[in-house]
N, C-alpha and C positions, 0 to 999 in steps of 0.2 A: 701835597705836603702842606701841613699847617705851620703857621708862624706864631710864636709866643714871645712875649716881652717879659724879661725877668725884672725883679725889683731893683737890682743893681743897674740895669739898663735905664730904668725909669729915673733913678737918682742922677745918673750921669746926663741923661737927656735934659732934665730940669735945670742943669747948670750950663747948658749950651746957650750961646747968644740967640735971641729970638729969630733972627733970619736963618740961622742954621736949623733951629727947631722946625721952622716952616718948610725948609728944604727937605729935612728928614721925613716929615709927614707926607710931603708930595712924593718923595722917592718910595716910601713904604706903600702908598696907594698904587704906584706904578709897579712895584715888586709883586703886590698881590694880584694884579691883573696879568703881568708878564714878567716872571723872574729872569727871563733870558733877554730882556730889553738891553741892547748894547750899552747904553749910557750908564747902566747900573754896575757893569763889570762884576756881576755875581760870579764868584768862583771859589773853589776850595783852596785853602792855604795850609801850610804845615807849621805847627808850633811844637817843637820837640817830636814826640811820637803821636801827638794828637792832630787830627785834621779838623780845621775850623772852616767856616764859610765867611767870606768877606763881601761887602757891597760898598760902592762909593756913595758918599753923601756930598754932592758937589765936588769941588776940586780938592779941598784940603781936609776933608773929614771922611772917616770910614766907620763901619759898624761890623761887629763880629758875632757869629752865632755858632752854637754847637748843635750837631744833629743827634737826636735821640729817637729811636723807633720811628724813623721817617719824618719826624717833625723838627723844625728849627727853633732853637731857643736863643734869642738875641740877648746877649749879656753885656756887650760893651759898645760904646759909641764915643768917638773923640777925634782929636787932631791926628793927622797922618803921621807926624813924627813919633807920637806915642805908639801908634799902631805898629810902626816899624820896629820900635823897641820891644813891644810885646812879642812880635813874631821872632825877633832875634833872641828872645829869652832873657831880656834885661829887665 
């Protein structure tokens, strides 16, 4: 499974605090070597009728991806409370 980062993800990433950017980079490298590493909590989540994929970035941040043709397209990264609102459809 290939992983791709969208332009929207890049913009959101650029606005994160430097320490969270560093954590996200480290977690991405870990994800590339072992997506099932327990600390990443990589798992499917449901938003309405769509299945997304979630991964932890430290304690308070999450990233979301859509799966297309076997590849993941990371489109969102941000604070956990916003993540909860996205999944709740708010």
